[in-house]
N, C-alpha and C positions, 0 to 999 in steps of 0.2 A: 504494500500500500504506500509506504514512504517513497519507494522508487517511482511508483505511478504518479504521485503528487509532484515530485521533482520534475518529471517530464511534463505533466499537465500545466505547470506554471510557466513554462517557457516555450510552448508551441501554440500557434494561433488556433482559434476555433475554425472549423472547417478542415482541420488536419487530424482529427481524432479518428482515423480509420486504419484498417489493417494493412493497407498498402504503404503507409507512411514508413520511410526508412528508419526513423528513430523508434517508431512503435515496434517494428520488426526486431531491431537491435535489442531493445529492452526485453521483449518477449523471449528471445533466445537466451538472454543473460539470466532471467529469473525462472526459466522453465515453464513458460506459459505460451499459449497461442497468441498470435497478433490480434485475433478477434477478441480474445479475453482482455487483453491490455486496452484495446480500443474501447471496449465496453466500460472498463473501469474509469477511463478518462472521461467518458460521457457521464458516468455516475457522479464523478467529482464535481461536475458543473452544477449539480443539484445542491451542493453545499456552498457554492460560491455566491455570496450575497452581493458581490461587487458587479454582477452582470444582470441585465434585464431579462435575458432569456435563461431558462433553467434546463438542466439536463434531466435524466431519468430520476424519478422520485424514490427509487429503491436503494439509495445509498445505505450501506451497512453500518452497524454500530461501530465497527472497527474503523471504517472510513471517517466517521464523524469524530472519533477520538484522535486520529492522526491529523485531521484538518485543524481541530481545536488546538492540538499540541503545536502545530506549525505556527499558528497565529500568536502564540505566546513564547515559544522557544523553538526556533527553526533549525537548530543544530543538526538533527538527524536527517532532515531533508537536504541540507547543504552538503552533508557527507555523501548522500545518494547522488546529488548533482555532480560532485567531484568524480565519483566512480563512473558515471555515465559519460562525462566529458573525456576522461582518461581513455575509456574504451572506444569512444568515437574517434579520437585522434589515432589510436592504435589501428583501428579499422581503416582509417584514411591512408595510413602508411602501407597497409597490406594490399590495398587496391591500386597502388601505383603512384601515390603522391611522392614527389621528391622531398627530401628533408627540408629544403628551403621553402617549398610551397606549403608544406605542412605547418611550419613555424609561422608563415605569413597568415595562414588560415586561422591558427590559434589566436594570433594577435588580433585579427579582425573580429573574431567571435568573443574575445575576452576570456578564452579558455585558461583556467588556472593550471599551472604546473603542480605536480605532486609536492614539490618542496615549498610551495607558498604557505604563508601563515594563514591561520584561520580567518584573520581579519580580511586579508586580500581575497580569500576564497569566498567569504560572505559578500564582499563587494562585487565580485564577478557574478555571483548568483543574483544579487539585487539588479545588476545591470541587465542580465538576461530577461528577468521578469518584466522590468520596466520597458525595455526596448520592444519586447514581444507585445506588450499591452498597447503600445503606440504604433504597431505595425512597422517598427524600425524606421520611423519618420519623425523629424523634429516637430513637436506639437505647435510650434509657432510658424516656421518657414516651410515645412514640408521637405526639407533636406533629407535624402534617403540613403546616404552613404554612411554606413556604420562607423567608419573610421573618423567621422566628424561629429559623432553623436555621443552624448553623455547621459547617464542616468542621474539627473540632478537631485540631490537631497533638498527637500523643502526646509526641514529642520536639520541643521548641519550634523554631520557624523560625530563631531566632538561634543555637540550640545546635549544630546539625549541618547544615551546608550540603548534604551529600550526601543527607540523608534528607528534605529539604524537600518533595519531590514524590513520595516513596516512597508508593505507593498503600496500603500496609499501615501507614502512619504516621498514619492519619486515622480519626476516629470522628465520626459525625453526631450532634451534641448540640444541644439548645435553648440559647438565649442564657444562661440562668441557669447551667445545668450546665457550659456551655463556660467561662464566666468562673471558676467554682469550680475546674474542671479545670486551666485555664491558671495559676491561682494555687496549685496543689497543695494545695487545700483538700479535694479529693476525688481518688480514684484508683480503680483496679480490680485485683482480685487475679488469680491464675492461672486462676480459673474465671469471670472477667469479672464478678465481683460488685462492687457499689459499696462502697468503703471511704471513710469520712468521717473527716477528721482530728480528733483529740480536742480541739483548741482551737476548733472550730466551735461557736458558741452553740446552745443547745437549740432555740430557735425556728427558726433557720436550718437546723439539722439536720432538723427536721420538714418544712420546706418542700422540702428536697432529696430527702426520702424519700416525698413525696407521689406519688400515682398508682402505687403499688407499684413505684417506681423503685429496684430493688435489684440488677438484673442487666442487662447489655447484651443486646439482641437482636442476633443475628448478621447480618451483611450477606450479600447474595447472592454476593459475591466480595470478595477482599482483606480477610481477617480481620485484626483488630488484631494486630500482631506481638508475641509474648510478650517478646522482648528489649527492645522499645521500652517496653512496659508495666512491665517490671522497672526500667528506667531511670527511668520516671516515679515509681514507688514510692520509689526511692532519693532522688529530688529532694524528695518529701514528707518523708522521714525527715530529710534535711539541713535543711529549713526548720524542722522542729520541734526540732532538736537545739540 
């Protein structure tokens, strides 16, 4: 179940089927059929309150326990993610990727190496969840190159340990807007509209507003939490005071 949840959180809806390569890989690893894994992914959607559509209503008690555990302490799911990513890169090597291409693929996907610390592993998992939720596009500009995208924390990593991996504490932003967001030069109001701090120079303001970047596109799941956004706006006010 933990393995299925780790996969569910990082693949888009519409890909929960037995022909999906990642579903097949997980099925082989845990000794289940691809159909059984695909069914489990659909069942998990029934527990996901962050989405308007619901999956099948027959999620088991075990499913519910693992989901509740992830929401409070995601360590076991992160470990499952590490195993899946390690196996995926090993498979990539076996099917003919050169070492250089494999490394480039890992860097693009944010794949953690086995030697990485738990903190960096958690960050990689958080990135996967957030980018998947936003269809790997910047929520403001629509930029769709993963190398230019960041899973931006609303409440900073160092500010609140308990919220570090909260799936509603992330927004997919491009590198420029992520840097401005992290420095509280921009924020978002209750309607998810872009707010630029008054001390931002005019030319920079124009760059931040290019491509009609004035309101967040909503993710498929895990909407930005309003309480986190309120905290972020307060941090901007504090910086300006």
